Backbone as XML, in Angstrom:
<?xml version="1.0"?>
<chain id="A" units="angstrom">
  <residue number="1" name="MET">
    <atom name="N" x="101.537" y="-70.706" z="-9.712"/>
    <atom name="CA" x="102.195" y="-69.433" z="-9.643"/>
    <atom name="C" x="103.247" y="-69.482" z="-8.536"/>
  </residue>
  <residue number="2" name="CYS">
    <atom name="N" x="104.346" y="-68.818" z="-8.779"/>
    <atom name="CA" x="105.451" y="-68.785" z="-7.819"/>
    <atom name="C" x="105.602" y="-67.365" z="-7.281"/>
  </residue>
  <residue number="3" name="LEU">
    <atom name="N" x="105.894" y="-67.255" z="-6.010"/>
    <atom name="CA" x="106.131" y="-65.966" z="-5.388"/>
    <atom name="C" x="107.529" y="-65.982" z="-4.795"/>
  </residue>
  <residue number="4" name="ALA">
    <atom name="N" x="108.386" y="-65.081" z="-5.265"/>
    <atom name="CA" x="109.752" y="-65.016" z="-4.754"/>
    <atom name="C" x="109.894" y="-63.785" z="-3.866"/>
  </residue>
  <residue number="5" name="ALA">
    <atom name="N" x="110.344" y="-63.986" z="-2.655"/>
    <atom name="CA" x="110.603" y="-62.876" z="-1.739"/>
    <atom name="C" x="112.058" y="-62.453" z="-1.901"/>
  </residue>
  <residue number="6" name="PRO">
    <atom name="N" x="112.325" y="-61.157" z="-2.020"/>
    <atom name="CA" x="113.716" y="-60.717" z="-2.137"/>
    <atom name="C" x="114.536" y="-61.128" z="-0.913"/>
  </residue>
  <residue number="7" name="SER">
    <atom name="N" x="115.725" y="-61.645" z="-1.167"/>
    <atom name="CA" x="116.618" y="-62.083" z="-0.100"/>
    <atom name="C" x="117.863" y="-61.196" z="-0.110"/>
  </residue>
  <residue number="8" name="ARG">
    <atom name="N" x="118.289" y="-60.745" z="1.065"/>
    <atom name="CA" x="119.447" y="-59.853" z="1.190"/>
    <atom name="C" x="120.726" y="-60.675" z="1.290"/>
  </residue>
  <residue number="9" name="VAL">
    <atom name="N" x="121.736" y="-60.289" z="0.540"/>
    <atom name="CA" x="123.029" y="-60.985" z="0.525"/>
    <atom name="C" x="123.841" y="-60.575" z="1.752"/>
  </residue>
  <residue number="10" name="LEU">
    <atom name="N" x="124.282" y="-61.583" z="2.513"/>
    <atom name="CA" x="125.105" y="-61.363" z="3.698"/>
    <atom name="C" x="126.576" y="-61.639" z="3.438"/>
  </residue>
  <residue number="11" name="GLU">
    <atom name="N" x="126.853" y="-62.642" z="2.596"/>
    <atom name="CA" x="128.233" y="-63.030" z="2.263"/>
    <atom name="C" x="128.269" y="-63.534" z="0.828"/>
  </residue>
  <residue number="12" name="VAL">
    <atom name="N" x="129.402" y="-63.342" z="0.158"/>
    <atom name="CA" x="129.621" y="-63.863" z="-1.191"/>
    <atom name="C" x="130.966" y="-64.556" z="-1.210"/>
  </residue>
  <residue number="13" name="SER">
    <atom name="N" x="130.995" y="-65.800" z="-1.744"/>
    <atom name="CA" x="132.247" y="-66.545" z="-1.806"/>
    <atom name="C" x="132.142" y="-67.683" z="-2.811"/>
  </residue>
  <residue number="14" name="ASP">
    <atom name="N" x="133.089" y="-67.750" z="-3.722"/>
    <atom name="CA" x="133.210" y="-68.878" z="-4.663"/>
    <atom name="C" x="131.916" y="-69.216" z="-5.386"/>
  </residue>
  <residue number="15" name="GLY">
    <atom name="N" x="131.256" y="-68.219" z="-5.947"/>
    <atom name="CA" x="130.054" y="-68.471" z="-6.734"/>
    <atom name="C" x="128.811" y="-68.788" z="-5.923"/>
  </residue>
  <residue number="16" name="MET">
    <atom name="N" x="128.901" y="-68.588" z="-4.619"/>
    <atom name="CA" x="127.762" y="-68.825" z="-3.732"/>
    <atom name="C" x="127.517" y="-67.571" z="-2.901"/>
  </residue>
  <residue number="17" name="ALA">
    <atom name="N" x="126.294" y="-67.438" z="-2.397"/>
    <atom name="CA" x="125.973" y="-66.317" z="-1.509"/>
    <atom name="C" x="125.157" y="-66.837" z="-0.341"/>
  </residue>
  <residue number="18" name="LEU">
    <atom name="N" x="125.420" y="-66.279" z="0.822"/>
    <atom name="CA" x="124.589" y="-66.528" z="1.990"/>
    <atom name="C" x="123.567" y="-65.404" z="2.015"/>
  </residue>
  <residue number="19" name="THR">
    <atom name="N" x="122.280" y="-65.761" z="2.009"/>
    <atom name="CA" x="121.223" y="-64.763" z="1.974"/>
    <atom name="C" x="120.293" y="-64.928" z="3.169"/>
  </residue>
  <residue number="20" name="GLU">
    <atom name="N" x="119.522" y="-63.850" z="3.426"/>
    <atom name="CA" x="118.569" y="-63.856" z="4.527"/>
    <atom name="C" x="117.258" y="-63.269" z="4.040"/>
  </residue>
  <residue number="21" name="CYS">
    <atom name="N" x="116.165" y="-63.905" z="4.451"/>
    <atom name="CA" x="114.826" y="-63.415" z="4.146"/>
    <atom name="C" x="113.905" y="-63.835" z="5.287"/>
  </residue>
  <residue number="22" name="PHE">
    <atom name="N" x="113.282" y="-62.866" z="5.947"/>
    <atom name="CA" x="112.394" y="-63.116" z="7.084"/>
    <atom name="C" x="113.061" y="-63.987" z="8.147"/>
  </residue>
  <residue number="23" name="GLY">
    <atom name="N" x="114.358" y="-63.734" z="8.383"/>
    <atom name="CA" x="115.092" y="-64.444" z="9.424"/>
    <atom name="C" x="115.627" y="-65.803" z="9.024"/>
  </residue>
  <residue number="24" name="GLN">
    <atom name="N" x="115.320" y="-66.257" z="7.814"/>
    <atom name="CA" x="115.800" y="-67.554" z="7.336"/>
    <atom name="C" x="117.063" y="-67.360" z="6.505"/>
  </residue>
  <residue number="25" name="MET">
    <atom name="N" x="118.133" y="-68.045" z="6.883"/>
    <atom name="CA" x="119.397" y="-68.000" z="6.143"/>
    <atom name="C" x="119.390" y="-69.118" z="5.099"/>
  </residue>
  <residue number="26" name="ARG">
    <atom name="N" x="119.979" y="-68.805" z="3.941"/>
    <atom name="CA" x="120.001" y="-69.795" z="2.859"/>
    <atom name="C" x="121.234" y="-69.550" z="2.003"/>
  </residue>
  <residue number="27" name="GLU">
    <atom name="N" x="121.933" y="-70.640" z="1.678"/>
    <atom name="CA" x="123.060" y="-70.550" z="0.757"/>
    <atom name="C" x="122.531" y="-70.798" z="-0.650"/>
  </residue>
  <residue number="28" name="VAL">
    <atom name="N" x="122.859" y="-69.899" z="-1.576"/>
    <atom name="CA" x="122.341" y="-70.003" z="-2.939"/>
    <atom name="C" x="123.469" y="-69.911" z="-3.950"/>
  </residue>
  <residue number="29" name="SER">
    <atom name="N" x="123.228" y="-70.494" z="-5.108"/>
    <atom name="CA" x="124.189" y="-70.444" z="-6.204"/>
    <atom name="C" x="124.010" y="-69.153" z="-6.992"/>
  </residue>
  <residue number="30" name="LEU">
    <atom name="N" x="125.131" y="-68.587" z="-7.428"/>
    <atom name="CA" x="125.120" y="-67.387" z="-8.260"/>
    <atom name="C" x="125.387" y="-67.717" z="-9.724"/>
  </residue>
  <residue number="31" name="LEU">
    <atom name="N" x="125.327" y="-68.986" z="-10.074"/>
    <atom name="CA" x="125.640" y="-69.456" z="-11.421"/>
    <atom name="C" x="124.816" y="-68.750" z="-12.499"/>
  </residue>
  <residue number="32" name="LEU">
    <atom name="N" x="123.556" y="-68.434" z="-12.232"/>
    <atom name="CA" x="122.688" y="-67.824" z="-13.241"/>
    <atom name="C" x="122.779" y="-66.302" z="-13.299"/>
  </residue>
  <residue number="33" name="MET">
    <atom name="N" x="123.556" y="-65.715" z="-12.401"/>
    <atom name="CA" x="123.662" y="-64.257" z="-12.360"/>
    <atom name="C" x="124.682" y="-63.770" z="-13.394"/>
  </residue>
  <residue number="34" name="ALA">
    <atom name="N" x="124.246" y="-62.890" z="-14.288"/>
    <atom name="CA" x="125.133" y="-62.349" z="-15.323"/>
    <atom name="C" x="125.987" y="-61.212" z="-14.776"/>
  </residue>
  <residue number="35" name="GLU">
    <atom name="N" x="125.551" y="-60.607" z="-13.687"/>
    <atom name="CA" x="126.269" y="-59.476" z="-13.111"/>
    <atom name="C" x="126.857" y="-59.842" z="-11.757"/>
  </residue>
  <residue number="36" name="GLU">
    <atom name="N" x="127.828" y="-59.056" z="-11.314"/>
    <atom name="CA" x="128.449" y="-59.282" z="-10.009"/>
    <atom name="C" x="127.427" y="-59.068" z="-8.889"/>
  </residue>
  <residue number="37" name="VAL">
    <atom name="N" x="127.573" y="-59.837" z="-7.836"/>
    <atom name="CA" x="126.701" y="-59.731" z="-6.665"/>
    <atom name="C" x="127.560" y="-59.321" z="-5.483"/>
  </residue>
  <residue number="38" name="ALA">
    <atom name="N" x="127.053" y="-58.380" z="-4.682"/>
    <atom name="CA" x="127.804" y="-57.872" z="-3.536"/>
    <atom name="C" x="126.969" y="-57.969" z="-2.265"/>
  </residue>
  <residue number="39" name="VAL">
    <atom name="N" x="127.639" y="-57.948" z="-1.136"/>
    <atom name="CA" x="126.961" y="-57.926" z="0.152"/>
    <atom name="C" x="126.025" y="-56.721" z="0.180"/>
  </residue>
  <residue number="40" name="GLY">
    <atom name="N" x="124.791" y="-56.940" z="0.643"/>
    <atom name="CA" x="123.790" y="-55.877" z="0.699"/>
    <atom name="C" x="122.823" y="-55.892" z="-0.469"/>
  </residue>
  <residue number="41" name="ASP">
    <atom name="N" x="123.188" y="-56.576" z="-1.569"/>
    <atom name="CA" x="122.265" y="-56.695" z="-2.702"/>
    <atom name="C" x="121.050" y="-57.522" z="-2.291"/>
  </residue>
  <residue number="42" name="TYR">
    <atom name="N" x="119.956" y="-57.324" z="-3.011"/>
    <atom name="CA" x="118.759" y="-58.157" z="-2.842"/>
    <atom name="C" x="118.589" y="-58.987" z="-4.099"/>
  </residue>
  <residue number="43" name="LEU">
    <atom name="N" x="118.313" y="-60.285" z="-3.909"/>
    <atom name="CA" x="118.193" y="-61.214" z="-5.028"/>
    <atom name="C" x="116.864" y="-61.954" z="-4.982"/>
  </residue>
  <residue number="44" name="LEU">
    <atom name="N" x="116.400" y="-62.354" z="-6.165"/>
    <atom name="CA" x="115.294" y="-63.301" z="-6.252"/>
    <atom name="C" x="115.914" y="-64.666" z="-6.490"/>
  </residue>
  <residue number="45" name="ILE">
    <atom name="N" x="115.354" y="-65.681" z="-5.833"/>
    <atom name="CA" x="115.952" y="-67.018" z="-5.849"/>
    <atom name="C" x="114.916" y="-68.043" z="-6.265"/>
  </residue>
  <residue number="46" name="GLN">
    <atom name="N" x="115.291" y="-68.894" z="-7.210"/>
    <atom name="CA" x="114.415" y="-69.973" z="-7.657"/>
    <atom name="C" x="114.326" y="-71.049" z="-6.578"/>
  </residue>
  <residue number="47" name="ALA">
    <atom name="N" x="113.286" y="-71.859" z="-6.669"/>
    <atom name="CA" x="113.081" y="-72.937" z="-5.700"/>
    <atom name="C" x="114.286" y="-73.864" z="-5.604"/>
  </residue>
  <residue number="48" name="GLY">
    <atom name="N" x="115.056" y="-74.025" z="-6.655"/>
    <atom name="CA" x="116.214" y="-74.907" z="-6.652"/>
    <atom name="C" x="117.445" y="-74.325" z="-5.992"/>
  </residue>
  <residue number="49" name="GLY">
    <atom name="N" x="117.339" y="-73.080" z="-5.506"/>
    <atom name="CA" x="118.475" y="-72.480" z="-4.826"/>
    <atom name="C" x="119.408" y="-71.685" z="-5.720"/>
  </residue>
  <residue number="50" name="PHE">
    <atom name="N" x="118.912" y="-71.264" z="-6.893"/>
    <atom name="CA" x="119.704" y="-70.455" z="-7.819"/>
    <atom name="C" x="119.186" y="-69.026" z="-7.824"/>
  </residue>
  <residue number="51" name="ALA">
    <atom name="N" x="120.052" y="-68.060" z="-7.504"/>
    <atom name="CA" x="119.678" y="-66.653" z="-7.637"/>
    <atom name="C" x="119.579" y="-66.350" z="-9.129"/>
  </residue>
  <residue number="52" name="PHE">
    <atom name="N" x="118.538" y="-65.593" z="-9.517"/>
    <atom name="CA" x="118.376" y="-65.328" z="-10.946"/>
    <atom name="C" x="118.183" y="-63.855" z="-11.281"/>
  </residue>
  <residue number="53" name="GLU">
    <atom name="N" x="117.971" y="-63.002" z="-10.278"/>
    <atom name="CA" x="117.753" y="-61.581" z="-10.583"/>
    <atom name="C" x="118.097" y="-60.720" z="-9.372"/>
  </residue>
  <residue number="54" name="ARG">
    <atom name="N" x="118.753" y="-59.594" z="-9.639"/>
    <atom name="CA" x="119.006" y="-58.603" z="-8.585"/>
    <atom name="C" x="117.807" y="-57.646" z="-8.576"/>
  </residue>
  <residue number="55" name="VAL">
    <atom name="N" x="117.407" y="-57.222" z="-7.371"/>
    <atom name="CA" x="116.259" y="-56.335" z="-7.210"/>
    <atom name="C" x="116.743" y="-55.011" z="-6.613"/>
  </residue>
  <residue number="56" name="ASP">
    <atom name="N" x="116.204" y="-53.907" z="-7.118"/>
    <atom name="CA" x="116.510" y="-52.593" z="-6.564"/>
    <atom name="C" x="116.214" y="-52.612" z="-5.065"/>
  </residue>
  <residue number="57" name="PRO">
    <atom name="N" x="117.131" y="-52.124" z="-4.231"/>
    <atom name="CA" x="116.940" y="-52.199" z="-2.779"/>
    <atom name="C" x="115.635" y="-51.574" z="-2.272"/>
  </residue>
  <residue number="58" name="GLU">
    <atom name="N" x="115.254" y="-50.426" z="-2.812"/>
    <atom name="CA" x="114.007" y="-49.788" z="-2.370"/>
    <atom name="C" x="112.798" y="-50.652" z="-2.725"/>
  </residue>
  <residue number="59" name="ARG">
    <atom name="N" x="112.802" y="-51.173" z="-3.925"/>
    <atom name="CA" x="111.704" y="-52.049" z="-4.363"/>
    <atom name="C" x="111.661" y="-53.324" z="-3.512"/>
  </residue>
  <residue number="60" name="ALA">
    <atom name="N" x="112.825" y="-53.869" z="-3.186"/>
    <atom name="CA" x="112.899" y="-55.079" z="-2.363"/>
    <atom name="C" x="112.318" y="-54.822" z="-0.975"/>
  </residue>
  <residue number="61" name="ARG">
    <atom name="N" x="112.698" y="-53.694" z="-0.356"/>
    <atom name="CA" x="112.183" y="-53.376" z="0.984"/>
    <atom name="C" x="110.672" y="-53.166" z="0.964"/>
  </residue>
  <residue number="62" name="GLU">
    <atom name="N" x="110.156" y="-52.523" z="-0.097"/>
    <atom name="CA" x="108.708" y="-52.332" z="-0.225"/>
    <atom name="C" x="107.997" y="-53.678" z="-0.342"/>
  </residue>
  <residue number="63" name="ALA">
    <atom name="N" x="108.542" y="-54.575" z="-1.166"/>
    <atom name="CA" x="107.933" y="-55.895" z="-1.345"/>
    <atom name="C" x="107.946" y="-56.686" z="-0.039"/>
  </residue>
  <residue number="64" name="LEU">
    <atom name="N" x="109.063" y="-56.633" z="0.676"/>
    <atom name="CA" x="109.163" y="-57.365" z="1.942"/>
    <atom name="C" x="108.183" y="-56.813" z="2.978"/>
  </residue>
  <residue number="65" name="ALA">
    <atom name="N" x="108.019" y="-55.487" z="3.014"/>
    <atom name="CA" x="107.071" y="-54.878" z="3.955"/>
    <atom name="C" x="105.645" y="-55.302" z="3.624"/>
  </residue>
  <residue number="66" name="LEU">
    <atom name="N" x="105.295" y="-55.331" z="2.349"/>
    <atom name="CA" x="103.960" y="-55.757" z="1.931"/>
    <atom name="C" x="103.733" y="-57.229" z="2.266"/>
  </residue>
  <residue number="67" name="MET">
    <atom name="N" x="104.734" y="-58.064" z="2.015"/>
    <atom name="CA" x="104.613" y="-59.492" z="2.342"/>
    <atom name="C" x="104.438" y="-59.684" z="3.848"/>
  </residue>
  <residue number="68" name="GLN">
    <atom name="N" x="105.203" y="-58.922" z="4.635"/>
    <atom name="CA" x="105.095" y="-59.006" z="6.097"/>
    <atom name="C" x="103.680" y="-58.615" z="6.535"/>
  </residue>
  <residue number="69" name="GLU">
    <atom name="N" x="103.138" y="-57.569" z="5.931"/>
    <atom name="CA" x="101.775" y="-57.137" z="6.251"/>
    <atom name="C" x="100.765" y="-58.243" z="5.945"/>
  </residue>
  <residue number="70" name="PHE">
    <atom name="N" x="100.900" y="-58.875" z="4.781"/>
    <atom name="CA" x="99.996" y="-59.963" z="4.415"/>
    <atom name="C" x="100.107" y="-61.127" z="5.399"/>
  </residue>
  <residue number="71" name="MET">
    <atom name="N" x="101.336" y="-61.457" z="5.784"/>
    <atom name="CA" x="101.544" y="-62.611" z="6.671"/>
    <atom name="C" x="100.973" y="-62.373" z="8.067"/>
  </residue>
  <residue number="72" name="THR">
    <atom name="N" x="100.888" y="-61.130" z="8.487"/>
    <atom name="CA" x="100.354" y="-60.850" z="9.824"/>
    <atom name="C" x="98.837" y="-60.740" z="9.835"/>
  </residue>
  <residue number="73" name="GLN">
    <atom name="N" x="98.199" y="-60.791" z="8.663"/>
    <atom name="CA" x="96.738" y="-60.705" z="8.583"/>
    <atom name="C" x="96.050" y="-61.949" z="9.128"/>
  </residue>
  <residue number="74" name="GLY">
    <atom name="N" x="96.732" y="-63.076" z="9.027"/>
    <atom name="CA" x="96.118" y="-64.325" z="9.470"/>
    <atom name="C" x="95.013" y="-64.752" z="8.509"/>
  </residue>
  <residue number="75" name="GLY">
    <atom name="N" x="94.217" y="-65.688" z="8.949"/>
    <atom name="CA" x="93.125" y="-66.171" z="8.109"/>
    <atom name="C" x="93.613" y="-67.004" z="6.943"/>
  </residue>
  <residue number="76" name="ASP">
    <atom name="N" x="92.759" y="-67.133" z="5.958"/>
    <atom name="CA" x="93.031" y="-67.937" z="4.774"/>
    <atom name="C" x="93.848" y="-67.119" z="3.778"/>
  </residue>
  <residue number="77" name="ALA">
    <atom name="N" x="95.064" y="-67.537" z="3.504"/>
    <atom name="CA" x="95.957" y="-66.807" z="2.609"/>
    <atom name="C" x="95.373" y="-66.662" z="1.204"/>
  </residue>
  <residue number="78" name="ARG">
    <atom name="N" x="94.479" y="-67.552" z="0.812"/>
    <atom name="CA" x="93.894" y="-67.464" z="-0.528"/>
    <atom name="C" x="93.015" y="-66.229" z="-0.684"/>
  </residue>
  <residue number="79" name="SER">
    <atom name="N" x="92.581" y="-65.619" z="0.409"/>
    <atom name="CA" x="91.706" y="-64.452" z="0.328"/>
    <atom name="C" x="92.460" y="-63.134" z="0.472"/>
  </residue>
  <residue number="80" name="TRP">
    <atom name="N" x="93.767" y="-63.154" z="0.674"/>
    <atom name="CA" x="94.529" y="-61.934" z="0.926"/>
    <atom name="C" x="94.395" y="-60.901" z="-0.179"/>
  </residue>
  <residue number="81" name="GLY">
    <atom name="N" x="94.348" y="-61.304" z="-1.409"/>
    <atom name="CA" x="94.320" y="-60.347" z="-2.518"/>
    <atom name="C" x="92.928" y="-59.962" z="-2.983"/>
  </residue>
  <residue number="82" name="GLU">
    <atom name="N" x="91.902" y="-60.449" z="-2.340"/>
    <atom name="CA" x="90.538" y="-60.146" z="-2.771"/>
    <atom name="C" x="90.279" y="-58.652" z="-2.698"/>
  </residue>
  <residue number="83" name="GLY">
    <atom name="N" x="89.685" y="-58.130" z="-3.771"/>
    <atom name="CA" x="89.365" y="-56.713" z="-3.820"/>
    <atom name="C" x="90.534" y="-55.836" z="-4.213"/>
  </residue>
  <residue number="84" name="PHE">
    <atom name="N" x="91.689" y="-56.426" z="-4.444"/>
    <atom name="CA" x="92.866" y="-55.662" z="-4.831"/>
    <atom name="C" x="93.072" y="-55.809" z="-6.324"/>
  </residue>
  <residue number="85" name="GLU">
    <atom name="N" x="93.128" y="-54.678" z="-7.044"/>
    <atom name="CA" x="93.324" y="-54.718" z="-8.480"/>
    <atom name="C" x="94.779" y="-54.438" z="-8.819"/>
  </residue>
  <residue number="86" name="ALA">
    <atom name="N" x="95.340" y="-55.257" z="-9.690"/>
    <atom name="CA" x="96.720" y="-55.057" z="-10.140"/>
    <atom name="C" x="96.781" y="-53.826" z="-11.043"/>
  </residue>
  <residue number="87" name="ALA">
    <atom name="N" x="97.888" y="-53.147" z="-10.985"/>
    <atom name="CA" x="98.073" y="-51.925" z="-11.812"/>
    <atom name="C" x="98.270" y="-52.279" z="-13.264"/>
  </residue>
</chain>
């Protein structure tokens, strides 16, 4: 299973975007994006460095806050979701 954290676009130039997620900067390709990408957008990025989906900003911030909460729990990451039922 793959987990993609939304990354915020800082710069866009020549089919590439500079993105940030949890303080990590990453240059990604916009080749797979069917729609225009702008500074401030949130994107999901494949392991190969290709952005593939734009995420609603509110939903992106909620996901990032939840991920941050999980990361600060410590312990064994495999147990983080125990007792949590998906909707």
